[in-house]
mmJSON file of the N, C-alpha and C atoms, coordinates in Angstrom:
{"data_MODEL":{"atom_site":{
"group_PDB":["ATOM","ATOM","ATOM","ATOM","ATOM","ATOM","ATOM","ATOM","ATOM","ATOM","ATOM","ATOM","ATOM","ATOM","ATOM","ATOM","ATOM","ATOM","ATOM","ATOM","ATOM","ATOM","ATOM","ATOM","ATOM","ATOM","ATOM","ATOM","ATOM","ATOM","ATOM","ATOM","ATOM","ATOM","ATOM","ATOM","ATOM","ATOM","ATOM","ATOM","ATOM","ATOM","ATOM","ATOM","ATOM","ATOM","ATOM","ATOM","ATOM","ATOM","ATOM","ATOM","ATOM","ATOM","ATOM","ATOM","ATOM","ATOM","ATOM","ATOM","ATOM","ATOM","ATOM","ATOM","ATOM","ATOM","ATOM","ATOM","ATOM","ATOM","ATOM","ATOM","ATOM","ATOM","ATOM","ATOM","ATOM","ATOM","ATOM","ATOM","ATOM","ATOM","ATOM","ATOM","ATOM","ATOM","ATOM","ATOM","ATOM","ATOM","ATOM","ATOM","ATOM","ATOM","ATOM","ATOM","ATOM","ATOM","ATOM","ATOM","ATOM","ATOM","ATOM","ATOM","ATOM","ATOM","ATOM","ATOM","ATOM","ATOM","ATOM","ATOM","ATOM","ATOM","ATOM","ATOM","ATOM","ATOM","ATOM","ATOM","ATOM","ATOM","ATOM","ATOM","ATOM","ATOM","ATOM","ATOM","ATOM","ATOM","ATOM","ATOM","ATOM","ATOM","ATOM","ATOM","ATOM","ATOM","ATOM","ATOM","ATOM","ATOM","ATOM","ATOM","ATOM","ATOM","ATOM","ATOM","ATOM","ATOM","ATOM","ATOM","ATOM","ATOM","ATOM","ATOM","ATOM","ATOM","ATOM","ATOM","ATOM","ATOM","ATOM","ATOM","ATOM","ATOM","ATOM","ATOM","ATOM","ATOM","ATOM","ATOM","ATOM","ATOM","ATOM","ATOM","ATOM","ATOM","ATOM","ATOM","ATOM","ATOM","ATOM","ATOM","ATOM","ATOM","ATOM","ATOM","ATOM","ATOM","ATOM","ATOM"],
"id":[1,2,3,4,5,6,7,8,9,10,11,12,13,14,15,16,17,18,19,20,21,22,23,24,25,26,27,28,29,30,31,32,33,34,35,36,37,38,39,40,41,42,43,44,45,46,47,48,49,50,51,52,53,54,55,56,57,58,59,60,61,62,63,64,65,66,67,68,69,70,71,72,73,74,75,76,77,78,79,80,81,82,83,84,85,86,87,88,89,90,91,92,93,94,95,96,97,98,99,100,101,102,103,104,105,106,107,108,109,110,111,112,113,114,115,116,117,118,119,120,121,122,123,124,125,126,127,128,129,130,131,132,133,134,135,136,137,138,139,140,141,142,143,144,145,146,147,148,149,150,151,152,153,154,155,156,157,158,159,160,161,162,163,164,165,166,167,168,169,170,171,172,173,174,175,176,177,178,179,180,181,182,183,184,185,186,187,188,189,190,191,192],
"type_symbol":["N","C","C","N","C","C","N","C","C","N","C","C","N","C","C","N","C","C","N","C","C","N","C","C","N","C","C","N","C","C","N","C","C","N","C","C","N","C","C","N","C","C","N","C","C","N","C","C","N","C","C","N","C","C","N","C","C","N","C","C","N","C","C","N","C","C","N","C","C","N","C","C","N","C","C","N","C","C","N","C","C","N","C","C","N","C","C","N","C","C","N","C","C","N","C","C","N","C","C","N","C","C","N","C","C","N","C","C","N","C","C","N","C","C","N","C","C","N","C","C","N","C","C","N","C","C","N","C","C","N","C","C","N","C","C","N","C","C","N","C","C","N","C","C","N","C","C","N","C","C","N","C","C","N","C","C","N","C","C","N","C","C","N","C","C","N","C","C","N","C","C","N","C","C","N","C","C","N","C","C","N","C","C","N","C","C","N","C","C","N","C","C"],
"label_atom_id":["N","CA","C","N","CA","C","N","CA","C","N","CA","C","N","CA","C","N","CA","C","N","CA","C","N","CA","C","N","CA","C","N","CA","C","N","CA","C","N","CA","C","N","CA","C","N","CA","C","N","CA","C","N","CA","C","N","CA","C","N","CA","C","N","CA","C","N","CA","C","N","CA","C","N","CA","C","N","CA","C","N","CA","C","N","CA","C","N","CA","C","N","CA","C","N","CA","C","N","CA","C","N","CA","C","N","CA","C","N","CA","C","N","CA","C","N","CA","C","N","CA","C","N","CA","C","N","CA","C","N","CA","C","N","CA","C","N","CA","C","N","CA","C","N","CA","C","N","CA","C","N","CA","C","N","CA","C","N","CA","C","N","CA","C","N","CA","C","N","CA","C","N","CA","C","N","CA","C","N","CA","C","N","CA","C","N","CA","C","N","CA","C","N","CA","C","N","CA","C","N","CA","C","N","CA","C","N","CA","C","N","CA","C","N","CA","C","N","CA","C","N","CA","C"],
"label_alt_id":[null,null,null,null,null,null,null,null,null,null,null,null,null,null,null,null,null,null,null,null,null,null,null,null,null,null,null,null,null,null,null,null,null,null,null,null,null,null,null,null,null,null,null,null,null,null,null,null,null,null,null,null,null,null,null,null,null,null,null,null,null,null,null,null,null,null,null,null,null,null,null,null,null,null,null,null,null,null,null,null,null,null,null,null,null,null,null,null,null,null,null,null,null,null,null,null,null,null,null,null,null,null,null,null,null,null,null,null,null,null,null,null,null,null,null,null,null,null,null,null,null,null,null,null,null,null,null,null,null,null,null,null,null,null,null,null,null,null,null,null,null,null,null,null,null,null,null,null,null,null,null,null,null,null,null,null,null,null,null,null,null,null,null,null,null,null,null,null,null,null,null,null,null,null,null,null,null,null,null,null,null,null,null,null,null,null,null,null,null,null,null,null],
"label_comp_id":["MET","MET","MET","GLN","GLN","GLN","LEU","LEU","LEU","PRO","PRO","PRO","ILE","ILE","ILE","CYS","CYS","CYS","VAL","VAL","VAL","GLU","GLU","GLU","TYR","TYR","TYR","PRO","PRO","PRO","ILE","ILE","ILE","ILE","ILE","ILE","ALA","ALA","ALA","ILE","ILE","ILE","GLY","GLY","GLY","ASP","ASP","ASP","LEU","LEU","LEU","HIS","HIS","HIS","GLY","GLY","GLY","ARG","ARG","ARG","ILE","ILE","ILE","GLU","GLU","GLU","TRP","TRP","TRP","LEU","LEU","LEU","ASP","ASP","ASP","ALA","ALA","ALA","LEU","LEU","LEU","ILE","ILE","ILE","ALA","ALA","ALA","LYS","LYS","LYS","LEU","LEU","LEU","ARG","ARG","ARG","GLN","GLN","GLN","ARG","ARG","ARG","PRO","PRO","PRO","GLU","GLU","GLU","TRP","TRP","TRP","PRO","PRO","PRO","ASP","ASP","ASP","ALA","ALA","ALA","LYS","LYS","LYS","LEU","LEU","LEU","VAL","VAL","VAL","PHE","PHE","PHE","LEU","LEU","LEU","GLY","GLY","GLY","ASP","ASP","ASP","PHE","PHE","PHE","VAL","VAL","VAL","ASP","ASP","ASP","ARG","ARG","ARG","CYS","CYS","CYS","ASP","ASP","ASP","THR","THR","THR","VAL","VAL","VAL","GLU","GLU","GLU","GLU","GLU","GLU","LEU","LEU","LEU","ILE","ILE","ILE","SER","SER","SER","ARG","ARG","ARG","VAL","VAL","VAL","LEU","LEU","LEU","GLU","GLU","GLU"],
"label_asym_id":["A","A","A","A","A","A","A","A","A","A","A","A","A","A","A","A","A","A","A","A","A","A","A","A","A","A","A","A","A","A","A","A","A","A","A","A","A","A","A","A","A","A","A","A","A","A","A","A","A","A","A","A","A","A","A","A","A","A","A","A","A","A","A","A","A","A","A","A","A","A","A","A","A","A","A","A","A","A","A","A","A","A","A","A","A","A","A","A","A","A","A","A","A","A","A","A","A","A","A","A","A","A","A","A","A","A","A","A","A","A","A","A","A","A","A","A","A","A","A","A","A","A","A","A","A","A","A","A","A","A","A","A","A","A","A","A","A","A","A","A","A","A","A","A","A","A","A","A","A","A","A","A","A","A","A","A","A","A","A","A","A","A","A","A","A","A","A","A","A","A","A","A","A","A","A","A","A","A","A","A","A","A","A","A","A","A","A","A","A","A","A","A"],
"label_entity_id":["1","1","1","1","1","1","1","1","1","1","1","1","1","1","1","1","1","1","1","1","1","1","1","1","1","1","1","1","1","1","1","1","1","1","1","1","1","1","1","1","1","1","1","1","1","1","1","1","1","1","1","1","1","1","1","1","1","1","1","1","1","1","1","1","1","1","1","1","1","1","1","1","1","1","1","1","1","1","1","1","1","1","1","1","1","1","1","1","1","1","1","1","1","1","1","1","1","1","1","1","1","1","1","1","1","1","1","1","1","1","1","1","1","1","1","1","1","1","1","1","1","1","1","1","1","1","1","1","1","1","1","1","1","1","1","1","1","1","1","1","1","1","1","1","1","1","1","1","1","1","1","1","1","1","1","1","1","1","1","1","1","1","1","1","1","1","1","1","1","1","1","1","1","1","1","1","1","1","1","1","1","1","1","1","1","1","1","1","1","1","1","1"],
"label_seq_id":[1,1,1,2,2,2,3,3,3,4,4,4,5,5,5,6,6,6,7,7,7,8,8,8,9,9,9,10,10,10,11,11,11,12,12,12,13,13,13,14,14,14,15,15,15,16,16,16,17,17,17,18,18,18,19,19,19,20,20,20,21,21,21,22,22,22,23,23,23,24,24,24,25,25,25,26,26,26,27,27,27,28,28,28,29,29,29,30,30,30,31,31,31,32,32,32,33,33,33,34,34,34,35,35,35,36,36,36,37,37,37,38,38,38,39,39,39,40,40,40,41,41,41,42,42,42,43,43,43,44,44,44,45,45,45,46,46,46,47,47,47,48,48,48,49,49,49,50,50,50,51,51,51,52,52,52,53,53,53,54,54,54,55,55,55,56,56,56,57,57,57,58,58,58,59,59,59,60,60,60,61,61,61,62,62,62,63,63,63,64,64,64],
"pdbx_PDB_ins_code":[null,null,null,null,null,null,null,null,null,null,null,null,null,null,null,null,null,null,null,null,null,null,null,null,null,null,null,null,null,null,null,null,null,null,null,null,null,null,null,null,null,null,null,null,null,null,null,null,null,null,null,null,null,null,null,null,null,null,null,null,null,null,null,null,null,null,null,null,null,null,null,null,null,null,null,null,null,null,null,null,null,null,null,null,null,null,null,null,null,null,null,null,null,null,null,null,null,null,null,null,null,null,null,null,null,null,null,null,null,null,null,null,null,null,null,null,null,null,null,null,null,null,null,null,null,null,null,null,null,null,null,null,null,null,null,null,null,null,null,null,null,null,null,null,null,null,null,null,null,null,null,null,null,null,null,null,null,null,null,null,null,null,null,null,null,null,null,null,null,null,null,null,null,null,null,null,null,null,null,null,null,null,null,null,null,null,null,null,null,null,null,null],
"Cartn_x":[8.211,8.293,9.639,10.32,11.609,11.432,11.875,11.77,12.919,12.661,13.74,14.813,16.038,17.147,17.191,16.788,16.836,15.575,15.021,13.876,14.309,13.651,14.014,13.087,12.438,11.501,11.578,11.189,11.186,10.019,10.25,9.216,8.941,7.662,7.249,6.453,6.94,6.259,5.384,4.128,3.155,2.662,2.761,2.378,1.305,0.62,-0.312,-1.244,-2.226,-3.215,-4.382,-4.614,-5.656,-7.021,-7.354,-8.669,-8.828,-7.768,-7.849,-7.555,-8.594,-8.428,-7.822,-8.084,-7.51,-5.982,-5.443,-3.986,-3.44,-4.114,-3.679,-3.8,-4.913,-5.106,-4.038,-3.716,-2.695,-1.321,-1.003,0.283,0.392,-0.646,-0.641,-0.504,-1.176,-1.065,0.386,1.084,2.499,3.381,3.102,3.922,3.783,2.605,2.389,3.248,3.753,4.621,6.068,6.392,7.75,8.002,9.199,9.473,9.426,9.686,9.677,8.277,7.281,5.921,5.382,5.49,4.878,5.42,6.649,7.251,7.198,6.762,6.816,5.743,6.07,5.121,4.902,3.656,3.331,3.245,3.768,3.665,3.033,1.92,1.218,1.573,1.991,2.403,1.59,1.472,0.84,-0.67,-1.275,-2.719,-3.514,-4.478,-5.443,-6.666,-7.083,-8.37,-8.199,-9.117,-9.207,-10.661,-10.962,-12.339,-12.61,-12.892,-13.069,-14.158,-14.899,-16.006,-15.564,-14.307,-13.85,-13.049,-13.126,-12.326,-12.69,-13.962,-14.383,-13.888,-14.022,-13.547,-12.025,-11.329,-9.866,-9.426,-10.047,-9.689,-9.962,-11.069,-11.361,-10.307,-9.871,-8.863,-7.526,-7.164,-5.898,-5.94,-7.069,-7.18,-7.121,-7.472,-7.356,-5.909],
"Cartn_y":[-14.048,-12.686,-12.49,-11.445,-11.142,-10.002,-10.222,-9.208,-8.218,-6.955,-5.972,-6.23,-5.901,-6.018,-4.794,-3.666,-2.402,-1.606,-0.914,-0.041,1.4,2.305,3.723,4.522,3.873,4.541,3.886,4.621,4.03,3.052,2.011,1.025,1.083,1.187,1.218,-0.052,-0.866,-2.116,-1.873,-2.295,-2.145,-3.537,-3.897,-5.239,-5.275,-6.395,-6.743,-5.617,-5.314,-4.295,-4.862,-6.152,-6.835,-6.149,-5.642,-5.044,-3.657,-3.066,-1.784,-0.626,-0.071,1.016,2.247,2.447,3.619,3.536,2.327,2.159,2.595,2.146,2.51,4.013,4.604,6.041,6.847,6.448,7.162,7.027,5.841,5.621,6.417,6.398,7.139,8.639,9.147,10.571,10.939,10.078,10.33,10.2,9.198,8.991,10.13,10.726,11.835,13.055,13.124,14.224,14.006,12.819,12.478,12.978,13.468,13.985,12.907,11.67,10.602,10.057,10.498,9.963,10.001,11.103,11.118,10.048,9.632,8.639,7.213,7.058,5.759,4.802,3.532,2.448,1.699,1.34,0.614,-0.876,-1.655,-3.108,-3.54,-4.233,-4.685,-6.137,-6.402,-7.73,-8.109,-9.365,-9.797,-9.845,-9.719,-9.93,-8.662,-8.771,-7.699,-7.907,-9.145,-9.478,-9.962,-9.529,-9.976,-9.798,-10.022,-9.863,-8.398,-7.65,-6.209,-5.78,-4.744,-4.29,-3.511,-3.115,-2.248,-2.987,-4.295,-5.079,-4.728,-4.672,-4.385,-3.003,-2.024,-0.669,-0.644,-1.407,-1.472,-2.052,-3.137,-3.761,-2.788,-2.074,-1.091,0.008,0.468,1.527,1.028,-0.19,-0.757,-0.859,-1.256,-1.377,-0.03,1.039,2.388,2.678],
"Cartn_z":[-19.359,-18.873,-18.183,-18.567,-17.968,-16.961,-15.743,-14.71,-14.802,-14.44,-14.515,-13.46,-13.794,-12.857,-11.954,-12.498,-11.766,-12.111,-11.139,-11.39,-11.151,-11.821,-11.758,-10.85,-9.928,-9.031,-7.655,-6.612,-5.276,-5.12,-4.37,-4.067,-2.574,-2.238,-0.837,-0.57,0.356,0.723,1.936,1.835,2.925,3.278,4.529,4.934,6.009,6.081,7.153,7.586,6.758,7.101,7.91,7.825,8.601,8.518,7.338,7.141,7.721,8.243,8.947,7.994,7.424,6.46,7.115,8.403,9.075,9.143,9.21,9.18,7.819,6.767,5.422,5.207,5.617,5.439,6.173,7.396,8.172,7.513,7.033,6.385,5.09,4.276,3.009,3.276,4.307,4.645,4.974,5.69,6.009,4.774,3.956,2.758,1.759,1.688,0.746,1.069,2.267,2.67,2.223,1.779,1.36,-0.061,-0.346,-1.691,-2.785,-2.426,-3.44,-3.723,-2.999,-3.129,-4.563,-5.293,-6.632,-7.579,-7.377,-8.27,-7.722,-6.497,-5.819,-6.322,-6.239,-6.517,-5.205,-4.924,-3.702,-3.985,-3.064,-3.12,-1.801,-1.881,-0.689,-0.403,0.826,1.275,2.509,2.754,4.0,3.928,5.093,5.247,4.965,4.058,3.835,4.72,4.867,5.472,6.905,7.737,9.121,9.539,10.775,11.258,11.564,10.52,10.647,9.672,10.019,9.177,7.947,7.889,6.797,5.725,5.706,4.749,3.309,2.992,1.615,1.18,2.059,1.746,1.576,2.416,2.314,0.971,0.553,-0.723,-1.868,-1.829,-2.861,-2.896,-1.73,-1.651,-2.2,-1.886,-2.392,-3.907,-4.458,-5.906,-6.616,-5.92,-6.517,-6.805],
"occupancy":[1.0,1.0,1.0,1.0,1.0,1.0,1.0,1.0,1.0,1.0,1.0,1.0,1.0,1.0,1.0,1.0,1.0,1.0,1.0,1.0,1.0,1.0,1.0,1.0,1.0,1.0,1.0,1.0,1.0,1.0,1.0,1.0,1.0,1.0,1.0,1.0,1.0,1.0,1.0,1.0,1.0,1.0,1.0,1.0,1.0,1.0,1.0,1.0,1.0,1.0,1.0,1.0,1.0,1.0,1.0,1.0,1.0,1.0,1.0,1.0,1.0,1.0,1.0,1.0,1.0,1.0,1.0,1.0,1.0,1.0,1.0,1.0,1.0,1.0,1.0,1.0,1.0,1.0,1.0,1.0,1.0,1.0,1.0,1.0,1.0,1.0,1.0,1.0,1.0,1.0,1.0,1.0,1.0,1.0,1.0,1.0,1.0,1.0,1.0,1.0,1.0,1.0,1.0,1.0,1.0,1.0,1.0,1.0,1.0,1.0,1.0,1.0,1.0,1.0,1.0,1.0,1.0,1.0,1.0,1.0,1.0,1.0,1.0,1.0,1.0,1.0,1.0,1.0,1.0,1.0,1.0,1.0,1.0,1.0,1.0,1.0,1.0,1.0,1.0,1.0,1.0,1.0,1.0,1.0,1.0,1.0,1.0,1.0,1.0,1.0,1.0,1.0,1.0,1.0,1.0,1.0,1.0,1.0,1.0,1.0,1.0,1.0,1.0,1.0,1.0,1.0,1.0,1.0,1.0,1.0,1.0,1.0,1.0,1.0,1.0,1.0,1.0,1.0,1.0,1.0,1.0,1.0,1.0,1.0,1.0,1.0,1.0,1.0,1.0,1.0,1.0,1.0],
"B_iso_or_equiv":[0.0,0.0,0.0,0.0,0.0,0.0,0.0,0.0,0.0,0.0,0.0,0.0,0.0,0.0,0.0,0.0,0.0,0.0,0.0,0.0,0.0,0.0,0.0,0.0,0.0,0.0,0.0,0.0,0.0,0.0,0.0,0.0,0.0,0.0,0.0,0.0,0.0,0.0,0.0,0.0,0.0,0.0,0.0,0.0,0.0,0.0,0.0,0.0,0.0,0.0,0.0,0.0,0.0,0.0,0.0,0.0,0.0,0.0,0.0,0.0,0.0,0.0,0.0,0.0,0.0,0.0,0.0,0.0,0.0,0.0,0.0,0.0,0.0,0.0,0.0,0.0,0.0,0.0,0.0,0.0,0.0,0.0,0.0,0.0,0.0,0.0,0.0,0.0,0.0,0.0,0.0,0.0,0.0,0.0,0.0,0.0,0.0,0.0,0.0,0.0,0.0,0.0,0.0,0.0,0.0,0.0,0.0,0.0,0.0,0.0,0.0,0.0,0.0,0.0,0.0,0.0,0.0,0.0,0.0,0.0,0.0,0.0,0.0,0.0,0.0,0.0,0.0,0.0,0.0,0.0,0.0,0.0,0.0,0.0,0.0,0.0,0.0,0.0,0.0,0.0,0.0,0.0,0.0,0.0,0.0,0.0,0.0,0.0,0.0,0.0,0.0,0.0,0.0,0.0,0.0,0.0,0.0,0.0,0.0,0.0,0.0,0.0,0.0,0.0,0.0,0.0,0.0,0.0,0.0,0.0,0.0,0.0,0.0,0.0,0.0,0.0,0.0,0.0,0.0,0.0,0.0,0.0,0.0,0.0,0.0,0.0,0.0,0.0,0.0,0.0,0.0,0.0],
"pdbx_formal_charge":[null,null,null,null,null,null,null,null,null,null,null,null,null,null,null,null,null,null,null,null,null,null,null,null,null,null,null,null,null,null,null,null,null,null,null,null,null,null,null,null,null,null,null,null,null,null,null,null,null,null,null,null,null,null,null,null,null,null,null,null,null,null,null,null,null,null,null,null,null,null,null,null,null,null,null,null,null,null,null,null,null,null,null,null,null,null,null,null,null,null,null,null,null,null,null,null,null,null,null,null,null,null,null,null,null,null,null,null,null,null,null,null,null,null,null,null,null,null,null,null,null,null,null,null,null,null,null,null,null,null,null,null,null,null,null,null,null,null,null,null,null,null,null,null,null,null,null,null,null,null,null,null,null,null,null,null,null,null,null,null,null,null,null,null,null,null,null,null,null,null,null,null,null,null,null,null,null,null,null,null,null,null,null,null,null,null,null,null,null,null,null,null],
"auth_seq_id":[1,1,1,2,2,2,3,3,3,4,4,4,5,5,5,6,6,6,7,7,7,8,8,8,9,9,9,10,10,10,11,11,11,12,12,12,13,13,13,14,14,14,15,15,15,16,16,16,17,17,17,18,18,18,19,19,19,20,20,20,21,21,21,22,22,22,23,23,23,24,24,24,25,25,25,26,26,26,27,27,27,28,28,28,29,29,29,30,30,30,31,31,31,32,32,32,33,33,33,34,34,34,35,35,35,36,36,36,37,37,37,38,38,38,39,39,39,40,40,40,41,41,41,42,42,42,43,43,43,44,44,44,45,45,45,46,46,46,47,47,47,48,48,48,49,49,49,50,50,50,51,51,51,52,52,52,53,53,53,54,54,54,55,55,55,56,56,56,57,57,57,58,58,58,59,59,59,60,60,60,61,61,61,62,62,62,63,63,63,64,64,64],
"auth_comp_id":["MET","MET","MET","GLN","GLN","GLN","LEU","LEU","LEU","PRO","PRO","PRO","ILE","ILE","ILE","CYS","CYS","CYS","VAL","VAL","VAL","GLU","GLU","GLU","TYR","TYR","TYR","PRO","PRO","PRO","ILE","ILE","ILE","ILE","ILE","ILE","ALA","ALA","ALA","ILE","ILE","ILE","GLY","GLY","GLY","ASP","ASP","ASP","LEU","LEU","LEU","HIS","HIS","HIS","GLY","GLY","GLY","ARG","ARG","ARG","ILE","ILE","ILE","GLU","GLU","GLU","TRP","TRP","TRP","LEU","LEU","LEU","ASP","ASP","ASP","ALA","ALA","ALA","LEU","LEU","LEU","ILE","ILE","ILE","ALA","ALA","ALA","LYS","LYS","LYS","LEU","LEU","LEU","ARG","ARG","ARG","GLN","GLN","GLN","ARG","ARG","ARG","PRO","PRO","PRO","GLU","GLU","GLU","TRP","TRP","TRP","PRO","PRO","PRO","ASP","ASP","ASP","ALA","ALA","ALA","LYS","LYS","LYS","LEU","LEU","LEU","VAL","VAL","VAL","PHE","PHE","PHE","LEU","LEU","LEU","GLY","GLY","GLY","ASP","ASP","ASP","PHE","PHE","PHE","VAL","VAL","VAL","ASP","ASP","ASP","ARG","ARG","ARG","CYS","CYS","CYS","ASP","ASP","ASP","THR","THR","THR","VAL","VAL","VAL","GLU","GLU","GLU","GLU","GLU","GLU","LEU","LEU","LEU","ILE","ILE","ILE","SER","SER","SER","ARG","ARG","ARG","VAL","VAL","VAL","LEU","LEU","LEU","GLU","GLU","GLU"],
"auth_asym_id":["A","A","A","A","A","A","A","A","A","A","A","A","A","A","A","A","A","A","A","A","A","A","A","A","A","A","A","A","A","A","A","A","A","A","A","A","A","A","A","A","A","A","A","A","A","A","A","A","A","A","A","A","A","A","A","A","A","A","A","A","A","A","A","A","A","A","A","A","A","A","A","A","A","A","A","A","A","A","A","A","A","A","A","A","A","A","A","A","A","A","A","A","A","A","A","A","A","A","A","A","A","A","A","A","A","A","A","A","A","A","A","A","A","A","A","A","A","A","A","A","A","A","A","A","A","A","A","A","A","A","A","A","A","A","A","A","A","A","A","A","A","A","A","A","A","A","A","A","A","A","A","A","A","A","A","A","A","A","A","A","A","A","A","A","A","A","A","A","A","A","A","A","A","A","A","A","A","A","A","A","A","A","A","A","A","A","A","A","A","A","A","A"],
"auth_atom_id":["N","CA","C","N","CA","C","N","CA","C","N","CA","C","N","CA","C","N","CA","C","N","CA","C","N","CA","C","N","CA","C","N","CA","C","N","CA","C","N","CA","C","N","CA","C","N","CA","C","N","CA","C","N","CA","C","N","CA","C","N","CA","C","N","CA","C","N","CA","C","N","CA","C","N","CA","C","N","CA","C","N","CA","C","N","CA","C","N","CA","C","N","CA","C","N","CA","C","N","CA","C","N","CA","C","N","CA","C","N","CA","C","N","CA","C","N","CA","C","N","CA","C","N","CA","C","N","CA","C","N","CA","C","N","CA","C","N","CA","C","N","CA","C","N","CA","C","N","CA","C","N","CA","C","N","CA","C","N","CA","C","N","CA","C","N","CA","C","N","CA","C","N","CA","C","N","CA","C","N","CA","C","N","CA","C","N","CA","C","N","CA","C","N","CA","C","N","CA","C","N","CA","C","N","CA","C","N","CA","C","N","CA","C","N","CA","C","N","CA","C","N","CA","C"],
"pdbx_PDB_model_num":[1,1,1,1,1,1,1,1,1,1,1,1,1,1,1,1,1,1,1,1,1,1,1,1,1,1,1,1,1,1,1,1,1,1,1,1,1,1,1,1,1,1,1,1,1,1,1,1,1,1,1,1,1,1,1,1,1,1,1,1,1,1,1,1,1,1,1,1,1,1,1,1,1,1,1,1,1,1,1,1,1,1,1,1,1,1,1,1,1,1,1,1,1,1,1,1,1,1,1,1,1,1,1,1,1,1,1,1,1,1,1,1,1,1,1,1,1,1,1,1,1,1,1,1,1,1,1,1,1,1,1,1,1,1,1,1,1,1,1,1,1,1,1,1,1,1,1,1,1,1,1,1,1,1,1,1,1,1,1,1,1,1,1,1,1,1,1,1,1,1,1,1,1,1,1,1,1,1,1,1,1,1,1,1,1,1,1,1,1,1,1,1]
}}}
């Protein structure tokens, strides 16, 4: 597999959610206001899971 040298869209990196879906929801709400949002690709880095009741919901939302 050959990786691209250049991409034609903005990349937004999101890190360390620690199972907190409210963090993701708040961030996505702010990002949707940005003009580049419709063309952007999200890359998730860091920790998804922590000792939180919303981990399963967070993983489902990320997969959407």
